[in-house]
C-alpha positions in Angstrom: 9.4 -6.1 -2.3 11.3 -5.7 -5.5 10.4 -2.0 -5.8 9.8 -0.9 -2.1 10.2 2.9 -2.9 9.0 4.9 -6.3 12.6 5.6 -6.9 13.5 1.9 -7.4 10.1 1.6 -9.7 11.0 4.4 -11.8 14.6 3.3 -12.2 13.3 -0.1 -13.4 13.4 -1.1 -16.8 10.1 -1.5 -18.7 10.9 -5.2 -19.5 11.7 -5.7 -15.7 8.7 -4.4 -14.6 6.3 -6.2 -17.0 8.3 -9.7 -16.5 7.4 -9.2 -12.4 3.7 -8.3 -13.9 3.5 -11.1 -16.0 0.5 -13.6 -15.7 -1.4 -10.9 -14.1 -3.0 -9.8 -17.4 -3.8 -5.9 -17.9 -0.2 -4.8 -19.2 -1.4 -1.2 -19.7 -1.9 -0.9 -16.0 2.0 -1.9 -15.3 2.9 0.6 -18.0 0.8 3.3 -16.5 2.2 2.3 -12.7 5.8 2.6 -14.1 5.1 6.0 -16.1 3.6 7.3 -13.0 6.6 6.3 -10.8 8.9 8.4 -13.2 6.7 11.2 -13.2 6.7 11.3 -9.6 10.3 11.0 -9.2 10.8 14.0 -11.4 8.2 16.5 -10.6 7.9 15.4 -6.7 11.4 14.0 -5.5 9.9 10.4 -5.4 7.4 11.5 -2.8 3.6 11.0 -3.6 1.9 14.0 -3.4 -1.2 14.2 -1.0 -3.9 16.5 -2.9 -6.3 15.1 -5.2 -5.5 17.4 -8.1 -1.7 16.6 -8.0 -2.6 13.1 -7.5 -4.7 13.2 -10.7 -1.6 14.5 -12.8 0.1 11.6 -12.4 -0.3 8.9 -15.4 -2.6 6.4 -14.8 -4.4 8.2 -11.7 -7.9 9.3 -12.4 -10.6 10.8 -9.8 -11.7 7.9 -8.1 -8.0 6.5 -7.3 -6.9 10.2 -6.4 -9.7 10.6 -3.9 -8.9 7.2 -2.4 -5.2 7.9 -2.0 -5.8 11.1 -0.7 -8.3 10.4 1.6 -6.9 7.0 2.5 -2.9 7.9 2.6 -3.1 11.1 3.7 -6.3 11.8 5.6 -7.8 14.1 3.5 -11.4 14.7 3.0 -11.9 13.5 -0.7 -15.1 12.5 -2.3 -15.0 9.2 -3.8 -17.6 8.1 -6.5 -16.9 5.1 -8.5 -18.9 4.4 -12.0 -21.4 2.3 -10.2 -22.6 5.1 -8.0 -22.5 7.9 -11.0 -24.8 5.8 -12.6 -27.4 5.3 -9.9 -27.3 8.9 -9.2 -27.8 9.8 -12.7 -30.8 7.6 -13.4 -32.4 8.6 -10.1 -32.0 12.6 -10.8 -31.7 12.2 -14.6 -28.2 13.8 -14.7 -25.7 13.0 -17.7 -22.2 12.7 -16.3 
């Protein structure tokens, strides 16, 4: 409720973001979330891009998260392969990732 838009989050101070994140742990995630919001505001006018490629350029967003956002939020076809799936296939097919 405190940051209803990307712009609200991007313009908040790091201290405010960390304060609201307190008790959740993983403060590096709060930092990346804040940096990502600032990136989206500066480079995309506060509008989250829909392509996997553009999403992966946002700090804190990797391949799995980019695919999930693109497919769920924007209806784009995107492969979602998490670490467990990659490990199973690498063992079954003798592939190194």
